[in-house]
PyMOL CGO cylinders between C-alpha atoms (Angstrom):
from pymol import cmd
from pymol.cgo import CYLINDER

trace = [
    CYLINDER, -7.85, 31.75, -83.54, -8.52, 30.87, -80.32, 0.3, 1, 1, 1, 1, 1, 1,
    CYLINDER, -8.52, 30.87, -80.32, -11.04, 28.03, -79.75, 0.3, 1, 1, 1, 1, 1, 1,
    CYLINDER, -11.04, 28.03, -79.75, -13.28, 27.97, -77.12, 0.3, 1, 1, 1, 1, 1, 1,
    CYLINDER, -13.28, 27.97, -77.12, -16.09, 25.46, -76.16, 0.3, 1, 1, 1, 1, 1, 1,
    CYLINDER, -16.09, 25.46, -76.16, -19.42, 24.60, -74.71, 0.3, 1, 1, 1, 1, 1, 1,
    CYLINDER, -19.42, 24.60, -74.71, -21.10, 22.66, -73.26, 0.3, 1, 1, 1, 1, 1, 1,
    CYLINDER, -21.10, 22.66, -73.26, -21.23, 20.12, -70.20, 0.3, 1, 1, 1, 1, 1, 1,
    CYLINDER, -21.23, 20.12, -70.20, -17.70, 19.94, -69.35, 0.3, 1, 1, 1, 1, 1, 1,
    CYLINDER, -17.70, 19.94, -69.35, -17.06, 18.26, -66.18, 0.3, 1, 1, 1, 1, 1, 1,
    CYLINDER, -17.06, 18.26, -66.18, -14.71, 20.21, -64.12, 0.3, 1, 1, 1, 1, 1, 1,
    CYLINDER, -14.71, 20.21, -64.12, -12.10, 17.76, -64.21, 0.3, 1, 1, 1, 1, 1, 1,
    CYLINDER, -12.10, 17.76, -64.21, -11.16, 17.30, -67.84, 0.3, 1, 1, 1, 1, 1, 1,
    CYLINDER, -11.16, 17.30, -67.84, -11.44, 22.18, -67.97, 0.3, 1, 1, 1, 1, 1, 1,
    CYLINDER, -11.44, 22.18, -67.97, -7.80, 22.03, -66.65, 0.3, 1, 1, 1, 1, 1, 1,
    CYLINDER, -7.80, 22.03, -66.65, -6.63, 19.66, -69.30, 0.3, 1, 1, 1, 1, 1, 1,
    CYLINDER, -6.63, 19.66, -69.30, -8.57, 20.91, -72.19, 0.3, 1, 1, 1, 1, 1, 1,
    CYLINDER, -8.57, 20.91, -72.19, -6.85, 24.46, -71.68, 0.3, 1, 1, 1, 1, 1, 1,
    CYLINDER, -6.85, 24.46, -71.68, -3.64, 22.83, -71.03, 0.3, 1, 1, 1, 1, 1, 1,
    CYLINDER, -3.64, 22.83, -71.03, -4.28, 22.05, -74.18, 0.3, 1, 1, 1, 1, 1, 1,
    CYLINDER, -4.28, 22.05, -74.18, -5.01, 24.93, -75.90, 0.3, 1, 1, 1, 1, 1, 1,
    CYLINDER, -5.01, 24.93, -75.90, -8.52, 25.89, -75.14, 0.3, 1, 1, 1, 1, 1, 1,
    CYLINDER, -8.52, 25.89, -75.14, -8.66, 29.44, -74.14, 0.3, 1, 1, 1, 1, 1, 1,
    CYLINDER, -8.66, 29.44, -74.14, -12.66, 29.61, -72.75, 0.3, 1, 1, 1, 1, 1, 1,
    CYLINDER, -12.66, 29.61, -72.75, -14.62, 27.24, -71.29, 0.3, 1, 1, 1, 1, 1, 1,
    CYLINDER, -14.62, 27.24, -71.29, -18.85, 28.03, -70.82, 0.3, 1, 1, 1, 1, 1, 1,
    CYLINDER, -18.85, 28.03, -70.82, -20.83, 25.73, -69.76, 0.3, 1, 1, 1, 1, 1, 1,
    CYLINDER, -20.83, 25.73, -69.76, -24.39, 26.23, -68.07, 0.3, 1, 1, 1, 1, 1, 1,
    CYLINDER, -24.39, 26.23, -68.07, -23.80, 27.57, -65.14, 0.3, 1, 1, 1, 1, 1, 1,
    CYLINDER, -23.80, 27.57, -65.14, -22.21, 30.61, -67.39, 0.3, 1, 1, 1, 1, 1, 1,
    CYLINDER, -22.21, 30.61, -67.39, -25.50, 31.46, -68.21, 0.3, 1, 1, 1, 1, 1, 1,
    CYLINDER, -25.50, 31.46, -68.21, -24.62, 35.37, -69.28, 0.3, 1, 1, 1, 1, 1, 1,
    CYLINDER, -24.62, 35.37, -69.28, -24.51, 35.91, -72.36, 0.3, 1, 1, 1, 1, 1, 1,
    CYLINDER, -24.51, 35.91, -72.36, -23.39, 39.47, -72.82, 0.3, 1, 1, 1, 1, 1, 1,
    CYLINDER, -23.39, 39.47, -72.82, -20.21, 38.40, -70.37, 0.3, 1, 1, 1, 1, 1, 1,
    CYLINDER, -20.21, 38.40, -70.37, -19.79, 35.18, -72.52, 0.3, 1, 1, 1, 1, 1, 1,
    CYLINDER, -19.79, 35.18, -72.52, -19.82, 37.40, -75.67, 0.3, 1, 1, 1, 1, 1, 1,
    CYLINDER, -19.82, 37.40, -75.67, -17.23, 40.13, -74.42, 0.3, 1, 1, 1, 1, 1, 1,
    CYLINDER, -17.23, 40.13, -74.42, -14.86, 37.88, -73.03, 0.3, 1, 1, 1, 1, 1, 1,
    CYLINDER, -14.86, 37.88, -73.03, -14.86, 36.12, -76.69, 0.3, 1, 1, 1, 1, 1, 1,
    CYLINDER, -14.86, 36.12, -76.69, -14.11, 39.71, -77.83, 0.3, 1, 1, 1, 1, 1, 1,
    CYLINDER, -14.11, 39.71, -77.83, -11.44, 40.00, -75.40, 0.3, 1, 1, 1, 1, 1, 1,
    CYLINDER, -11.44, 40.00, -75.40, -10.08, 36.41, -76.37, 0.3, 1, 1, 1, 1, 1, 1,
    CYLINDER, -10.08, 36.41, -76.37, -10.32, 37.34, -79.94, 0.3, 1, 1, 1, 1, 1, 1,
    CYLINDER, -10.32, 37.34, -79.94, -8.19, 40.76, -79.68, 0.3, 1, 1, 1, 1, 1, 1,
    CYLINDER, -8.19, 40.76, -79.68, -5.88, 39.50, -77.19, 0.3, 1, 1, 1, 1, 1, 1,
    CYLINDER, -5.88, 39.50, -77.19, -5.13, 36.88, -79.88, 0.3, 1, 1, 1, 1, 1, 1,
    CYLINDER, -5.13, 36.88, -79.88, -4.77, 39.02, -82.90, 0.3, 1, 1, 1, 1, 1, 1,
    CYLINDER, -4.77, 39.02, -82.90, -2.68, 41.78, -80.73, 0.3, 1, 1, 1, 1, 1, 1,
    CYLINDER, -2.68, 41.78, -80.73, -0.25, 38.91, -80.43, 0.3, 1, 1, 1, 1, 1, 1,
    CYLINDER, -0.25, 38.91, -80.43, 0.01, 38.62, -83.78, 0.3, 1, 1, 1, 1, 1, 1,
    CYLINDER, 0.01, 38.62, -83.78, 0.71, 41.97, -84.80, 0.3, 1, 1, 1, 1, 1, 1,
    CYLINDER, 0.71, 41.97, -84.80, 3.49, 42.16, -82.32, 0.3, 1, 1, 1, 1, 1, 1,
    CYLINDER, 3.49, 42.16, -82.32, 5.57, 38.65, -82.87, 0.3, 1, 1, 1, 1, 1, 1,
]
cmd.load_cgo(trace, "trace")
């Protein structure tokens, strides 16, 4: 299951978090809720496809 984070996350930390396996990071500047939800759906779909094809 992909892990996503949200909140006030310094840009300097975002790269390390993604390297550590975080699949999505959403901050206050990501305010378009429909876009965030669609992104999360795509993350889950990619993860499910990867498991099926593994």
